[in-house]
DSSP file (Angstrom, degrees, kcal/mol; ACC not computed):
  #  RESIDUE AA STRUCTURE BP1 BP2  ACC     N-H-->O    O-->H-N    N-H-->O    O-->H-N    TCO  KAPPA ALPHA  PHI   PSI    X-CA   Y-CA   Z-CA
    1    1 A X              0   0    0      0, 0.0     2,-0.3     0, 0.0    17,-0.2   0.000 360.0 360.0 360.0 137.0  -59.9  -36.5   56.6
    2    2 A X  E     -A   17   0A   0     15,-2.3    15,-3.4     2,-0.0     2,-0.5  -0.970 360.0-135.1-138.6 157.5  -61.5  -39.1   58.8
    3    3 A X  E     -A   16   0A   0     -2,-0.3     2,-0.4    13,-0.2    13,-0.2  -0.954  13.3-163.2-117.6 127.0  -63.6  -42.1   58.1
    4    4 A X  E     -A   15   0A   0     11,-2.8    11,-3.0    -2,-0.5     2,-0.4  -0.880   7.9-163.6-105.9 140.7  -66.7  -43.0   60.0
    5    5 A X  E     +A   14   0A   0     -2,-0.4     2,-0.3     9,-0.2     9,-0.2  -0.987  11.2 173.7-128.4 132.3  -68.1  -46.5   59.8
    6    6 A X  E     -A   13   0A   0      7,-2.4     7,-3.4    -2,-0.4     2,-0.5  -0.911  25.8-130.8-126.8 159.3  -71.5  -47.7   60.7
    7    7 A X  E     -A   12   0A   0     -2,-0.3     2,-0.5     5,-0.2     5,-0.2  -0.957  20.8-175.2-115.6 122.9  -73.1  -51.2   60.3
    8    8 A X  E >  S-A   11   0A   0      3,-2.5     3,-2.0    -2,-0.5    -2,-0.0  -0.972  75.7 -19.6-119.1 118.5  -76.5  -51.4   58.7
    9    9 A X  T 3  S-     0   0    0     -2,-0.5    -1,-0.2     1,-0.3     3,-0.1   0.865 128.7 -52.1  51.1  40.4  -78.1  -54.8   58.6
   10   10 A X  T 3  S+     0   0    0      1,-0.2     2,-0.6    -3,-0.0    -1,-0.3   0.483 115.2 116.8  79.9   2.7  -74.7  -56.4   59.1
   11   11 A X  E <   -A    8   0A   0     -3,-2.0    -3,-2.5     2,-0.0     2,-0.3  -0.910  63.4-132.3-107.7 121.0  -73.1  -54.4   56.2
   12   12 A X  E     -A    7   0A   0     -2,-0.6     2,-0.5    -5,-0.2    -5,-0.2  -0.546  21.2-166.2 -72.8 132.2  -70.3  -52.0   57.1
   13   13 A X  E     -A    6   0A   0     -7,-3.4    -7,-2.4    -2,-0.3     2,-0.4  -0.980   3.1-158.9-121.3 123.4  -70.8  -48.6   55.5
   14   14 A X  E     -A    5   0A   0     -2,-0.5     2,-0.4    -9,-0.2    -9,-0.2  -0.838   4.8-167.6-105.8 138.7  -67.9  -46.2   55.4
   15   15 A X  E     -A    4   0A   0    -11,-3.0   -11,-2.8    -2,-0.4     2,-0.5  -0.991  14.1-142.0-126.7 126.5  -68.2  -42.5   55.0
   16   16 A X  E     -A    3   0A   0     -2,-0.4     2,-0.6   -13,-0.2   -13,-0.2  -0.770  14.1-160.5 -89.2 126.6  -65.2  -40.2   54.3
   17   17 A X  E     -A    2   0A   0    -15,-3.4   -15,-2.3    -2,-0.5     2,-0.4  -0.937   4.9-156.2-110.0 116.5  -65.5  -36.9   56.1
   18   18 A X        -     0   0    0     -2,-0.6     2,-0.2   -17,-0.2    -2,-0.0  -0.758   6.3-153.1 -93.3 137.9  -63.3  -34.1   54.7
   19   19 A X    >>  -     0   0    0     -2,-0.4     3,-2.2     1,-0.1     4,-0.7  -0.638  33.0-100.9-103.3 164.8  -62.2  -31.2   56.9
   20   20 A X  G >4 S+     0   0    0      1,-0.3     3,-0.9    -2,-0.2    -1,-0.1   0.836 121.3  61.2 -54.4 -35.0  -61.4  -27.7   55.8
   21   21 A X  G 34 S+     0   0    0      1,-0.2    -1,-0.3    40,-0.0    40,-0.1   0.674 101.1  54.5 -69.1 -15.7  -57.7  -28.5   56.1
   22   22 A X  G <4 S+     0   0    0     -3,-2.2    39,-2.3     2,-0.1    40,-0.4   0.666  93.0  89.8 -86.7 -19.4  -58.1  -31.2   53.4
   23   23 A X  B << S-B   60   0B   0     -3,-0.9    37,-0.3    -4,-0.7    36,-0.1  -0.524  81.8-111.4 -88.4 145.8  -59.7  -28.9   50.8
   24   24 A X        -     0   0    0     35,-2.7     2,-0.1    34,-0.2    -1,-0.1  -0.402  34.9-116.7 -68.1 146.5  -57.8  -26.8   48.2
   25   25 A X     >  -     0   0    0      1,-0.1     4,-2.4    -2,-0.1     5,-0.2  -0.397  22.3-112.9 -78.2 162.6  -57.8  -23.1   48.7
   26   26 A X  H  > S+     0   0    0      1,-0.2     4,-2.5     2,-0.2     5,-0.2   0.872 119.4  54.7 -64.0 -36.0  -59.5  -20.8   46.2
   27   27 A X  H  > S+     0   0    0      2,-0.2     4,-2.1     1,-0.2    -1,-0.2   0.915 108.4  48.3 -62.6 -43.3  -56.1  -19.4   45.3
   28   28 A X  H  > S+     0   0    0      1,-0.2     4,-2.3     2,-0.2    -2,-0.2   0.926 112.2  48.8 -62.5 -45.4  -54.8  -23.0   44.6
   29   29 A X  H  X S+     0   0    0     -4,-2.4     4,-2.9     1,-0.2    -2,-0.2   0.896 109.3  52.9 -62.2 -40.8  -57.8  -23.8   42.4
   30   30 A X  H  X S+     0   0    0     -4,-2.5     4,-2.2     2,-0.2    -1,-0.2   0.907 109.5  48.6 -62.4 -42.0  -57.4  -20.5   40.5
   31   31 A X  H  X S+     0   0    0     -4,-2.1     4,-1.6     2,-0.2    -1,-0.2   0.931 114.0  46.1 -62.8 -46.1  -53.8  -21.4   39.7
   32   32 A X  H  X S+     0   0    0     -4,-2.3     4,-2.5     1,-0.2    -2,-0.2   0.913 111.1  52.6 -62.6 -42.9  -54.7  -24.9   38.6
   33   33 A X  H  X S+     0   0    0     -4,-2.9     4,-2.9     1,-0.2    -1,-0.2   0.872 104.1  56.0 -64.9 -37.0  -57.6  -23.6   36.5
   34   34 A X  H  X S+     0   0    0     -4,-2.2     4,-0.9     2,-0.2    -1,-0.2   0.911 110.3  46.4 -58.2 -42.0  -55.3  -21.1   34.7
   35   35 A X  H >< S+     0   0    0     -4,-1.6     3,-0.7     1,-0.2     4,-0.3   0.925 113.1  48.5 -65.7 -45.3  -53.1  -24.1   33.7
   36   36 A X  H >< S+     0   0    0     -4,-2.5     3,-1.6     1,-0.2     6,-0.3   0.887 104.8  59.3 -62.8 -39.7  -56.2  -26.1   32.6
   37   37 A X  H 3< S+     0   0    0     -4,-2.9    -1,-0.2     1,-0.3    -2,-0.2   0.769 108.9  44.5 -63.7 -24.3  -57.6  -23.3   30.6
   38   38 A X  T << S+     0   0    0     -4,-0.9     2,-0.3    -3,-0.7    -1,-0.3   0.386  91.8 110.4 -97.7   3.9  -54.4  -23.2   28.5
   39   39 A X    X   -     0   0    0     -3,-1.6     3,-1.0    -4,-0.3    -3,-0.0  -0.588  67.2-139.2 -84.3 138.8  -54.3  -27.0   28.1
   40   40 A X  T 3  S+     0   0    0     -2,-0.3    -1,-0.1     1,-0.2    -4,-0.0   0.667 101.2  58.0 -68.3 -16.8  -54.9  -28.6   24.7
   41   41 A X  T 3  S+     0   0    0     -5,-0.1     7,-2.5     2,-0.0     2,-0.3   0.599  76.5 111.9 -90.4 -11.7  -57.0  -31.4   26.4
   42   42 A X  E <   -C   47   0C   0     -3,-1.0     2,-0.5    -6,-0.3     5,-0.2  -0.462  41.4-179.8 -68.7 126.8  -59.5  -29.2   28.1
   43   43 A X  E >   -C   46   0C   0      3,-3.0     3,-2.2    -2,-0.3     2,-0.3  -0.939  60.5 -55.4-130.0 107.6  -63.0  -29.6   26.6
   44   44 A X  T 3  S-     0   0    0     -2,-0.5    -2,-0.0     1,-0.3     0, 0.0  -0.443 119.9 -22.7  56.9-120.7  -65.6  -27.4   28.2
   45   45 A X  T 3  S+     0   0    0     -2,-0.3     9,-1.7    -3,-0.1    10,-0.4   0.129 125.6  83.8-103.3  19.8  -65.5  -28.3   31.9
   46   46 A X  E <  S-CD  43  53C   0     -3,-2.2    -3,-3.0     7,-0.2     2,-0.6  -0.896  78.4-118.4-126.8 151.1  -63.9  -31.7   31.4
   47   47 A X  E  >  -C   42   0C   0      5,-2.6     4,-2.1    -2,-0.3    -5,-0.2  -0.793  17.2-158.3 -86.2 120.8  -60.4  -33.0   30.9
   48   48 A X  T  4 S+     0   0    0     -7,-2.5    -1,-0.1    -2,-0.6    -6,-0.1   0.630  88.6  57.2 -73.8 -12.9  -60.2  -34.7   27.5
   49   49 A X  T  4 S+     0   0    0      3,-0.1    -1,-0.2    -8,-0.1    -7,-0.0   0.936 127.1   9.7 -82.2 -52.1  -57.2  -36.7   28.7
   50   50 A X  T  4 S-     0   0    0      2,-0.1    -2,-0.2     0, 0.0    -1,-0.1   0.614  94.5-124.1-106.5 -15.2  -58.6  -38.5   31.8
   51   51 A X     <  +     0   0    0     -4,-2.1    -3,-0.1     1,-0.3     2,-0.0   0.468  59.9 142.2  88.7   1.0  -62.3  -37.6   31.4
   52   52 A X        -     0   0    0      1,-0.1    -5,-2.6    -6,-0.1     2,-0.7  -0.321  61.5-110.5 -74.8 159.0  -62.7  -36.0   34.8
   53   53 A X  B >>  -D   46   0C   0     -7,-0.2     4,-1.8     1,-0.2     3,-0.7  -0.833  31.7-140.3 -84.4 117.9  -64.8  -33.0   35.6
   54   54 A X  H 3> S+     0   0    0     -9,-1.7     4,-1.5    -2,-0.7    -1,-0.2   0.854  96.2  52.5 -54.9 -46.3  -62.1  -30.4   36.3
   55   55 A X  H 34 S+     0   0    0    -10,-0.4    -1,-0.3     1,-0.2     3,-0.1   0.874 109.8  50.4 -60.4 -37.5  -63.8  -28.7   39.2
   56   56 A X  H X4 S+     0   0    0     -3,-0.7     3,-1.3     1,-0.2     4,-0.3   0.883 106.9  54.3 -67.5 -38.3  -64.3  -32.0   41.0
   57   57 A X  H 3< S+     0   0    0     -4,-1.8     3,-0.5     1,-0.3    -1,-0.2   0.816 104.2  57.0 -64.3 -29.8  -60.7  -33.0   40.5
   58   58 A X  T 3< S+     0   0    0     -4,-1.5    -1,-0.3     1,-0.2   -34,-0.2   0.294  77.5  97.1 -87.2  10.1  -59.6  -29.7   42.2
   59   59 A X  S <  S+     0   0    0     -3,-1.3   -35,-2.7   -36,-0.1     2,-0.3   0.910  75.2  57.4 -68.4 -42.9  -61.5  -30.2   45.4
   60   60 A X  B >  S-B   23   0B   0     -3,-0.5     3,-1.8   -37,-0.3   -37,-0.3  -0.673  77.3-133.1 -96.5 144.8  -58.6  -31.6   47.6
   61   61 A X  T 3  S+     0   0    0    -39,-2.3   -38,-0.1    -2,-0.3    -1,-0.1   0.684 108.1  57.0 -67.9 -15.8  -55.3  -29.8   48.2
   62   62 A X  T 3  S+     0   0    0    -40,-0.4    -1,-0.3     2,-0.1   -39,-0.1   0.331  80.5 127.9 -94.5   6.7  -53.5  -33.1   47.4
   63   63 A X    <   -     0   0    0     -3,-1.8     2,-0.4    -5,-0.1    -5,-0.1  -0.222  41.6-160.5 -62.4 153.2  -55.1  -33.3   43.9
   64   64 A X        -     0   0    0     -7,-0.1     2,-0.3     5,-0.0    -2,-0.1  -0.993  21.7-114.9-137.8 143.9  -52.8  -33.8   40.9
   65   65 A X    >   -     0   0    0     -2,-0.4     3,-2.0     1,-0.1     5,-0.1  -0.586  25.2-132.1 -71.2 136.3  -53.2  -33.3   37.2
   66   66 A X  T 3  S+     0   0    0      1,-0.3    -1,-0.1    -2,-0.3     0, 0.0   0.725 111.0  49.9 -65.4 -18.6  -53.0  -36.6   35.4
   67   67 A X  T 3  S-     0   0    0      0, 0.0    -1,-0.3     0, 0.0    -2,-0.0   0.325 114.8-119.8 -97.6   6.3  -50.6  -35.0   33.0
   68   68 A X  S <  S+     0   0    0     -3,-2.0    -2,-0.1     1,-0.1    -4,-0.0   0.802  72.9 133.5  59.9  33.3  -48.5  -33.6   35.9
   69   69 A X              0   0    0      1,-0.1    -1,-0.1   -37,-0.0    -3,-0.1   0.687 360.0 360.0 -83.6 -19.4  -49.1  -30.0   34.8
   70   70 A X              0   0    0     -5,-0.1    -1,-0.1   -35,-0.0   -38,-0.1   0.253 360.0 360.0-150.7 360.0  -49.9  -29.1   38.4
């Protein structure tokens, strides 16, 4: 992950750039999703505990379940 910063009209704008090494593997996501699918808080594609969209939460390899299930 790296951060690029540009200044537009005197306002600093930061952009986070994720590299392949920052992203979760498909195998990792599948394992997490198996756990989520058996969780009592899963509602459709969303976590009923924290309100996140599950697929979005699983993007980074350092992601964590808010209930510490993975």
